[in-house]
N, C-alpha and C positions, 0 to 999 in steps of 0.2 A: 781531733788532733792525733797524730801518730808520728813516730820518729823515723827520719831518714837523713841523708846528707847532701844537700844542695841549697841553692838560693835562687829561686826562680818563680815566675808566675806561669801557670799553664791554663789555657782556655780549652775546654773540652766541648765538642759539638756532636750532638746526635741529629744528623740531618733528616729533614722530612719536608714534604711539599705541603702538608697541612699544618703540622706543628714541628718546629725545630727546637730541640732542647739544648741548653748550654749550662755549663758549670765552670767556675773559675776557682782554682786552688792556688794558694801561695805557700811555697815551701821555703822556709827560712830558719837558719840555726837549728836544723834537724827537726823542725816541727812543720806539719802540714795542716793548713787551715783553709776551709772553704770560705772564700770571700765574696762569692756571688753565684747566683743561679737563676734560671727562669726559662721562659719559653717565648718563641716568636710564633704567634697564632695567625695563620693565613687562611683559616677555614672559610672566611667570608669573601675571600678574593676569588674571582672566577677564572681569570687568565693564568695559565701555567707560567707564562713569561713574566707577568707582573709578580708572581710569587718568587721567581728566580731573582728578579731585580731586588725585591724586598729582602730576600735572604742575603744577597751581596751587601746591600746597604746596612742592614742590621749587624752583620758580621763586622763590617768596617767600624761601626759605632762601638761595638763591644771591644774591638782591638784598640781603638783610640781611647776608650774609657778605662779599660783595665790594664792596658799596656803589657800584654803577655809576652813572655820570651819564646813560647812554643805553642803550637796548636796541635791538639790530639783530636782526631775525627774518626767516627765509626764508619767502617766500610759498608757499602750496601750488601745486604745478605742475599744469597742466591735463592730466589723464590721461583714459584711456578709461573707467576704472571710477569711476562717479559716487559709489558708496558709500565707496570708499577716499578719494576727494577730500573728501567730507563729513566723514569721521572725522578726516582730517588738518587740515581747517579748524577743527574743534572743538578739536583739540589745540593748534593755534596760538592759538585764542581763549582757552584756559585760561592759556597763558603770557602773553598780552597782558593779560588781566584781572589777573594778579598784578602786572605792571608798572604798570598803571593804579592798582591799590590802593596802590602805593608812590610814586605820582606820578612815574614815570620816563618821559621822552620815548621814544616808540617809532618805529622806522623799519623799513619792510618792503622787502625786495629779492627779486626773482625769482631762481630758481636760476641762470638764464642770466647775469643781471647780476653775481651773485656770482662765478661762474666766470670771467667776462670780466675783472672787476676784479683777480682773483688771478693768473690765468694768461695773460690776453690773448686767450683763446678761450672763447666761450660754450658750446662743445661739449666742453670738457675733461672727462675722467673724474674720479671721486672720487680715484683714486690720483694723478693729475696735480696736482689741487688740493692734496692732502696733501703731495706732494713739493715743490711751490712754497712752501707755507707753511713747511715745514721749512727751506728755503733762506732765505726772507725773514726769518723770525723766529729763525733759528739755533737751532731746537729740537734737542736732543740725540737724542731719539727720537720716533717718531710714536705716537699712541694706538693701542691694539689695534683699536678700532672707529672707522671713518672718520666716523661720525656726529659725533664730538667735533671732528674737523678741519673738518667742515662748519659747526659752531658758531663755531670760530675764524675761518673764512673769512667768515661773515656779519659778524662784528665788524670784521675788517680791511677788508672791502668798505665798510662804513659809514665807517670811518676815512678811507679814500681818497676817498670821495664828499664828505666834509665838509672836505677839505683843498684845497689849491691845485693839484690835478692838471691843471687846464686849461692851466697854463703848462708842463706837461711836454712835451718834444718828442714828436711822433708817431713811431711806429715801423712798419717794414715787415716785420720778421722777428723771430724769437725772440731772436737775439743782441742786436739793438738794444733790445728790450723789457727784457731782463735788464740791459743796460748802463744804461738809463735808471733802473732801480730800484736800481742799485748792488749787484747780486747777482752773486757770482762764478759763472762758468760754464765748464765744460770740455766741448767738443764730444761726448766719448764718455760724458758723465755721464747726462743725463736722457732719459727717454722722453717727449718733448714732442709735443703735437698739431701737425699740419701747418698 
């Protein structure tokens, strides 16, 4: 839990053609709580088109189940493999189409922007993002697959973008960043990026 000012549910999606991660946060009365997360595992599916259909259907189910006000989705990152990027873009498109079908506003964030919003470093590892999310949202345990925490991170990034973070004091190091976010920190605790 952390304090901000809105009342809404945000579904965050980390698209993928083998594993799609998702996370749902509820921001109410200045408190943010993670109300759900998980993965959609398509590794056993052979057809790329069947995977896209499954992404679309599962995203519809998530929207109908959690009734989010907004969708935050991670943008495909620019990689060297054009075919992988194309498949990832199609997976993202299937999730976006589901949100459009339910008239949910969609917001897209680059992986770097999401990492920066959560950890203060755009070069943070998945493990560092997961650890910071656990700390910020007071999660008892982390999901087995970090794709789920990437979905939570997309939702929380959107939450931060849509809030009054401009008024937050600038920080020069990790201790200041954690202090600004009201996150308890012990020097020997975390493996944080430099």
